[in-house]
N, C-alpha and C positions, 0 to 999 in steps of 0.2 A: 353910350351903350356898348360901343365897340370896345372901349377900354375895359369895362367890367367883364366882358366875355373873354378877353385875353387873360385877365387875372384868374378867372375861373378855370380856363384851359391850362394855364401854367400850374395852378394849384393841383389840378387833377393829374397832370403829367408827373408832378413830383410824387404824389401819392401812389400813382401807378408804378413809378420807378421803385419806391420803397417797398411796395407790396411784392414786386417782382424779385427784389433782393431777399425779402423774407422767405420767399418760396424756394430759394436755392438750397442745395445741400450744404451741410456744415463746412466741408472742405472748401467749397467755392466762396463761402462767406469769409473764411479766414484769408484766402488769397486776395480778395477784394480789400479786406482790412489792411493787409500788409502793403499792397500797392498804394492805397491811399496814404498810409503812414510814410512810405518812402517818398511820395510826392511832396508831402508836407515838410519832411526833413530837407529835401533838396531846396525847396523854397526858402526855408529858414537859413540854410547855408548860403544861398545866393544873397539874401538880404544882409546877412552878417558880413560877407565879403564886401558888399557895396558900402556898408556903413564903415568898415575898416578903411576903405579907400577914401571915403569922405573925411574921416578923422585925420588921416595922414595929410590930405590936402589942406585941412584947416591948420595943421601944425606948420606946414610950409608957408601958408598965407600969413601967419603971425610971426614968422622968422625963426621958428623953432624947427629945426630939421630932425627927423626921426633918428638919423644916424648919430647926431650929437647927443640926443637924449639917451640912446642906447649906450653910447660910449660913457656917458656920465654914470648911468646905472651900473654898467660893467666895472667901471673904475672903483666905485664905492664897494661893490661886492668883492672885487679883487683885494682891496685894501683890508676888508674885514677878514677874508680868508688868509691873507698874509699875517695879520695879527694873531689869528688862531694858530697858524703854523709856528710862529715864534714862541707862543705860549707852550705848544706841544713839545718843541725842542727843549725848552727850559725844564718842563716836567720830565722829559726823558733823561736829561742830565742829572736831575735830582734822584730819579729812580736808580740810575747807574751808581751814583754815589752811595745810596742806601744799600745797594747790593754789595758793594765793596766793604762797607762797614759791617754788614752782617757776616760776610766771609771772614773778616778779621776777628770778629767776636767769636765765631765758631772755632776758628783756629786757636785763639787764645784759650777758649774753654777746653778744647781737646788737649792742648798742651798742659793746662793746669790739672786736668783730671789724670793725665798720665804721670805727671810729676808727683801728684798726691799718692797715687797707687804705689810708686816706688818708695815713698817714705813710710808707708804703713807696714807694720809687721806682717809676717806670713800668715799668722793665725787669723787676722782680721780680713785679709783678702779673701 
């Protein structure tokens, strides 16, 4: 009987608490909402940090150190970046070569047009 009375009291106290919150002004309800949300976020971050620590410990237990894993990941990314840099250098050299060819073609075109104009009679010019 004592157990049932405690459940009823607990249920009543929850209901009274919710009724009390419902009776508050809108601004106070919003403040309570943000405080509850901040508390939940803090709990999630704590749990996340704890899980990260557990994961690092499991890496160490299996012989895989996080620094070695990070070095391996970094080395592969650096190699990929180095390959991209080499390709970009080749492309830049090709672009410079094309620019030189275009300048030469423009120079030849201007020379040919000036030599053609000197050959033409004055009436056609």
